[in-house]
N, C-alpha and C positions, 0 to 999 in steps of 0.2 A: 539903580533899580535892580532888585534881586530877581534872578531868573527862577523859573519854576523848579528845575532840577536842584538848584542850590537850596531853595526853601525846603524841598523834600528831604535833602540830606540833613539839614539842621533839625527838622522835625524827627527824622529817624534817630539821630544822635540823642535827642531829648528823650525819646521813648526808651532807648537803651539805658540811659542813665536812670530813668525812673524804675525800670525793671531791675536793675542791679541794686539800687537802693532798697526797693521792696524786698528783694531776695535776702539782702543783708539783715533787714529788720525782722523778717520771718525767722531767719536762722538764729538771731539773737534771742527772740522770744522763745523759740523751741529750746535753745540751750539753757536759758534762764529758768523756765517754768516747767518744761516737760521732759526733755532728755538731756543727759550729759554723759561724759565718759570718765572712766577712772582706770588707773593702772593698778593691777594686783602686785603688791609688794610682799615677798616672802612666800613661804610654802605652807602657811597655816590652813589654806583651803584645798590643798592637794588631796585627791586627784580631780575634784570638781573644777577648780581654777588653778592655773599654774603661775608661778612667779613671772612677771613681765607681760602677762596677757592684758589687753585693753578690753574693757567691757563697757557696754552702753547700759546706763541705768535709768529707770523710769522714775522721775520726780513727782509726777502727777498722781500716781496710783494711791499714795497714802494721804492725799488731800481728800480723796473720795472714800477711803476705807482704812483699815488698820492692817498691820503686818500679820501674816498667818504663820503657823508653825511650818518650818521647812523653807520659808522664803530666804533667799540669799540677798542680804541687804547691805547698803552702804551706810556706815555710821560715821558721823562727823564729830570729831573731837577738836579742841583748840589747836593741837599740834600736828594732828595726823588724821586721815580718814582710814577706816578699817572695813574690810569685807568679811562678813560672818554670816552664819546661818541661824535663823530664829529657832530656838528650841522650846522655850517656855514663854507662855503668855501671862498677862497681868492676873495676879491672884492665884496662880497655880503653884503647887509644891513640886519641886524638882529634887530628885535623888539619883545618884549614879553609883551603882555597885559593880565595879569592874566593867564588863561589857554590857551591862543592863541599864538602860535609861528608864527611870520610873517617874511618871507624871501623874500626880494625884492618886498614887497608890497602884497605878496600872502600868505594865511594861509597854514601852513604845518602840516599835520596829524602826530601826535606822537604816533603811535600804540604801541611802546615799553614801554610807561609810564602807570602806574596805574592811576586810576581816582584821587586818593588822591594826587599823585605827580603832575598831570596835574594842579590841583587847588592850589597847594602850590608853584608854580613857582614864583609868584609875577610879578612885572613890571620891564622892563629893556629896555634901548635904546630909539630910534634907534641908532645903531652904524654901521659903515662900516668897514669891516675886511680888514686890509692891505694885499698887495700882499705877497705871500709866507707865509701867516699865516692862522690859523684856529681858529674857535670859538668852544669850547667844553663845555659840561655840564655833570654832573652825572645824572643818572636816578632817584635818590632820591633827587629831586630839593630843598626841604626845608633845607637840611643839607649839600649839596654838595659845596665844595670849587672848583670853576671852573672859566671859563672866565668871569663870571659876578662879581666875588667877591674874587679875590686873585691871580688866576693864570694868568689872562689877556689873550691876544691873544697868541696862541701857534705857534711858528715858525716851519716851515716844518722840519727842522733838529732836532727838539726836539722830534718828533714822531718817535719812534724806532721800532714800530711793531704794528701788528693788532692781537688782542686777537682772537684765533680760537676755543679753546676747554677747558672746565673745566676738569682737570684730578684728582683733589682731593678736597673734599672727594670723594671716588669712587662712592658713591650713587648719586652723582650730575653730573656724566659724561654727558656732553652735549655740543653742539656747541653753541658759544655765538652768540646772534642775533644782 
């Protein structure tokens, strides 16, 4: 016959196992459908994001809406993921003349760029972005592989999330701009 304290211990262990399994299932759900992490590789997003930083990105945001100009997004390609900034939206015409970004004939202020990056952008376009596609660039324009030179237009289904916060190294904890 099992004593009352032994039955309580078994019940307590069962409750702990249930709680752990539930926590694991919630974590898997969040990781799969809502938030994930990515490591920044290279210096193409400098100074916004540094090589080696780990960011949390929001996967859910683009199920409910579309990327906006200025969003720092994660782009999934078969061989590699990229972190870039959305510059042009579907149907817009983009042109770059030196330090001037021109969208649909109007100059766009790039407050997220350093002065050096602004002047190292070069010339590009004009090009019209196809429907359901985006034009992206890195913030370190001189060395960035982006829509100007290798990535091309980014299809909406390739954008898997929006970078929200730097979580590592701990000294760099910050919201991405």
